[in-house]
N, C-alpha and C positions, 0 to 999 in steps of 0.2 A: 488552593484552587486548582482543579484538574484542568490541564491543557494538553492537547495534542495539536502540534503545528506541523503541517506538511509543507514541503518545498521541493523544488527540482523540476516542476512541470515546465512546459513550454511548447513551442511549435517546431516540429522536425519533419523531415522528409521520410518517405517509406524506406525501410531498411536501416534507419539510424537508431541510436540508443539514447536512453535517458535513465538516470538514477534518481528515484524519489527518496526523500528522507522524511521521517516523522519524529520530531523531538517530543518526548513525554515529560510531564512534570505534575506534581501534586498528588501522586499516588505511588504505591510500591510497584514499580515497573516489573520487577522480577516475579511478581505474583500473577501476572496477566499474560495470557496468550495474546498475540498481536496479529491483526489481519489487515489486508488491503482490499478494498472494494472499489468499484467504479460504477459510474452512472451517466447515462446519456438522457437528454430531455425526453420525457414521455415513456421512459422505461424504468423498470425496477432496478434497485441497486444490486449489483452482481458481485459475488465474492470472487476475488482473483487469486489470492494467496493467503496462507496462514502459517504461523509458526508457534510452536509451544513456548511456554514461559522460559524454558532453558535454551531454546533455539535448536534443539536436537530434531524434533519432529517438524516436518514441513509438508504442506500440501498445496496443490495448484488446481485451478480450473482447467478444463480441456484446452481452452483458448490460450492459456498462459504457459501450459506445459512445454518445456523445452526452449522457451524464449525468455521467460521471466525467472528471477531468482529473489526470494525473500531472505533477509538475514537481519540479525539484531545484535547490537552491542550493549550488553547489560551493564557495562561500566559507564556508559554515556547516556543511557536511557534513550536510545535511538533505534528505530527499525527502518530498514531500507527495502526498496523494491528496484532491483536492476532489471530494466526492460530492454531487450535486444530485438533487432529485426522488427521494429515497430511497423504496423500496418494501419491504413485508414480506419479499420474497424476498432482499433485501440483508442480512438479519439473519445475522450470522456473526462469527467471530473473524477479524480482518484482520491479516495478517502482512507484515512488511517483509522483503525478501530482497536480498542483494547477490550478484552472480555475476560471476566472471571465469574463463574457461576452465573448469577442473574444480573450482574453489574456490567454495563456497557458504557464506554466512552467513545465519542466521535470527534474527529477533527473537522475542520471546515472545508477541506479539500484543496486540491491543486489541479489546474486544467492541463490536460495533455491533448495536443492537436497534431495529428499526423496527416499531412497532405503534400501533394507534389505541386 
């Protein structure tokens, strides 16, 4: 059974940091690129960061560039999203995603709220 379980969300003040984790099971983790998306009510899901299956190649949205860092531990089947200098516009549900060719898996998401 494929599972992606996100954790680490919460409520923080502007300028603070959070680290999201996504634990994967039920598939060959090292075969999949991993991505983090976020979504606010009424808007489309937005790609925030991505990493290749070996963790070497990484990419970020313009809004995440310089503040967020994606990483993965292929020995533990975990992908992380370190988020620094969080701002109110970062408030969203954050989803973990695994992708290989036409196969996609999604987690259920974790809420991040940034407010003063």
